[in-house]
C-alpha positions in Angstrom: 82.1 144.9 -80.0 81.1 147.9 -77.8 78.5 149.0 -80.4 76.9 145.5 -80.2 76.8 145.7 -76.4 75.2 149.1 -76.6 72.6 147.9 -79.0 71.8 144.8 -77.0 71.5 146.5 -73.6 69.5 149.4 -75.0 67.1 147.0 -76.9 66.6 144.9 -73.8 65.6 147.9 -71.8 63.0 149.0 -74.3 61.7 145.5 -74.9 61.6 144.9 -71.2 59.5 148.0 -70.6 57.1 147.0 -73.4 56.7 143.5 -72.0 56.2 144.8 -68.5 53.6 147.3 -69.9 51.5 144.3 -71.1 51.2 143.1 -67.5 50.9 146.5 -65.8 50.8 149.8 -67.7 51.8 151.6 -64.5 54.9 149.4 -63.9 55.9 149.7 -67.6 55.5 153.5 -67.4 57.6 153.7 -64.2 60.4 151.6 -65.8 60.5 153.6 -69.0 60.1 157.0 -67.2 63.3 156.3 -65.3 66.2 158.1 -67.0 67.6 154.7 -67.9 68.1 155.6 -71.6 69.8 158.9 -70.5 72.0 157.0 -68.0 73.0 154.5 -70.8 73.7 157.2 -73.3 75.8 159.2 -70.8 77.6 156.1 -69.7 78.4 155.0 -73.3 79.7 158.5 -74.0 81.9 158.5 -71.0 83.2 154.9 -71.7 84.1 155.9 -75.2 85.6 159.4 -74.5 86.7 159.2 -70.9 85.7 162.9 -70.8 83.7 163.8 -67.7 83.0 167.3 -69.0 81.2 165.9 -72.1 79.2 163.6 -69.8 78.3 166.6 -67.6 77.3 168.7 -70.7 75.2 166.0 -72.1 73.4 165.5 -68.8 72.7 169.2 -68.5 71.4 169.3 -72.0 69.1 166.3 -71.3 67.7 168.1 -68.3 66.7 171.2 -70.3 65.5 169.1 -73.3 63.0 167.2 -71.1 60.8 170.3 -70.9 59.7 170.4 -74.6 59.5 166.6 -74.7 56.7 166.7 -72.1 54.4 168.0 -74.8 54.3 164.5 -76.3 52.9 163.1 -73.0 50.3 165.8 -72.8 49.1 165.8 -76.4 48.9 162.0 -77.2 46.6 161.0 -74.3 44.5 164.2 -74.8 43.9 163.4 -78.5 43.2 159.7 -77.8 40.7 160.6 -75.1 39.0 162.8 -77.7 38.5 159.9 -80.0 41.4 160.3 -82.4 42.8 157.2 -84.0 46.2 156.1 -82.6 48.3 156.8 -85.6 46.9 160.3 -86.3 47.2 161.2 -82.6 50.8 159.8 -82.5 51.7 162.0 -85.5 50.1 165.1 -84.0 51.9 164.4 -80.7 55.2 164.1 -82.5 54.5 167.2 -84.5 53.7 169.1 -81.3 56.9 167.8 -79.7 58.9 168.9 -82.8 57.4 172.3 -82.6 58.2 172.5 -78.9 61.8 171.6 -79.6 62.0 174.3 -82.3 60.6 176.9 -79.9 63.0 175.6 -77.2 66.0 175.9 -79.5 65.0 179.4 -80.5 64.6 180.5 -76.9 68.0 178.9 -75.9 69.7 180.7 -78.8 68.2 184.0 -77.8 69.5 183.4 -74.3 73.0 182.8 -75.7 73.1 179.1 -75.1 75.7 177.3 -77.2 74.5 174.3 -79.1 76.6 171.6 -80.5 74.8 170.4 -83.6 
């Protein structure tokens, strides 16, 4: 039952942002840029585990993982403005983001950060 509630709430959030984006791209961007998905994920984790230390660790991890994810938001619009088709630009932006995460993980390992994978 909890899983169904998680799916429903999460799906409504994404669908709501998409619908809002049809009316105003700015408003849709603001809604989806809020850390609502992170808030939901951390809340679901806490509800299921009742472990505040896991929620804190996840929140810290999200903070640092945001940095390489920003590549997506730089690469996609840059390629689209250069005339790339949507799908190739999306693929390249995803590839750049994946590479950013790989670099991020390597740097964090060198710094001695522990990863739970």
